[in-house]
N, C-alpha and C positions, 0 to 999 in steps of 0.2 A: 672200272670205275671212269666215267668221263669227268672234266674238269668243270667246276661251275661256271656258268656264265656270270657277268658282272652283277646282275640284280640277285642271283643265288649267292654269290660270295657276299654281297652287302648284307643279304638277309642273315646268313650264317654268322657273320662278324656281330651284327646286333645281337643276335641270340647268344653268342659266346660271351659278349659284354654284359648283357643281363644277368647270365649264369654267374659270371665273376661277381657282379655287384651283390648279388643275393647271396652266394656263398662265402665271399671273402669280406664284403663290406656289411653284411647283415641286413640289406635292404636293396631291392632292385627298383630300377626307374619304372615310373608308369609308362613311359615312352622312349624308344630308341631308335635311332634312324642313322644308317651308315652310307656314306659316300666315297667311292673310290675315284679318286681325281689324279690322273699320272701316277707319280710314286707316292703319293700320300692317301692316307685312309683316315676320313674324318668321321668321328663318331658323335652324335648330339643326343645327351641323354636328358630327359626331363623329369622333374620330381624325384630327385635322388636322396634328398634331405631325409633324417629319421625324425621323429617327432621331437626328440630330446634336442637334436641340433636346431630344429625351427624354434623351440623355445629359447635356446641359447643365443640365437641370432636375433631374436626379439627382445632380448633381456635389456634392462637399463644400460648396461655396459656393451652396447651393440658392437662397437669397434674391436674390443678385445675378444668378445665372443666369436665374432665373424673371422677374425685371425686365427684363433684356436681351431675353429672348424676346418678353415683352409690348411692349416698346417698339419692337422691330424690326417686329412683326407689325402694330403700329398704324401705323407710317410706311408700311408697304407698302400697308396698305389705304387710306390717305389718298392715295397716289400712284395707286392703282387706282380710286379713288372715281368718277371720270367713267366709266368701263366698267361699273361696278356700277350706277350711277345710270341709264346708258343702257339697260342690259339690262332693268331693273325698268320703265322708262318704255316701252320697245318691247313688252314682254307685256302691260302693263295699260293703256297710253295715258294715264298719270297721271304728273305731274312728281314727282320725289323731292324733299322739302325737306331732310331731314336724315337721317344715318346714325349709329347708335350700335352699337358693338361691344365685346366683351370676350371673351378668351380664358382659359380655365382650363389652366395647364399641369401641373396635377395630374392632371386627366382627359383632356386632350387635346381638350376640347369648345369650340367657339366659337359665340357668339350674335351675330347681325347683326339690328338692328332698322332698318327703313327707315320714315321718317314720310313719308306722301303728302300732295299738295296738296289731295286730296278722297278720298271713299270711292269705290272702284270699283263701279260699279253692278252688274256681274256677279258680285261676291264675295258678293251676297246670295243668290245661286242655289244 
């Protein structure tokens, strides 16, 4: 089997993250886009909040609701991180060194950044 080129790898990572979100988080994003930039993999997910999270974010106590959503999502990502790291490693053949993420409860957008141990040679294609 040949190694995927950059666009194929980006598409495969997007699909893996969508699967993770659906299976592990309970709801997948409506849109996902991945960008491989040197030794970074940037994933942008849109509309990731569940209907319950949207209601909580819109509640009278917005600040505490938003903080609760962010904290819960951060915990879930930490628990699922081995699955995410393994998916990126399988697609690119490179170890994931770190993962950084944040979610906007205002827009329902999540950003995930993976730092890789090296630059994928095929990402230059």
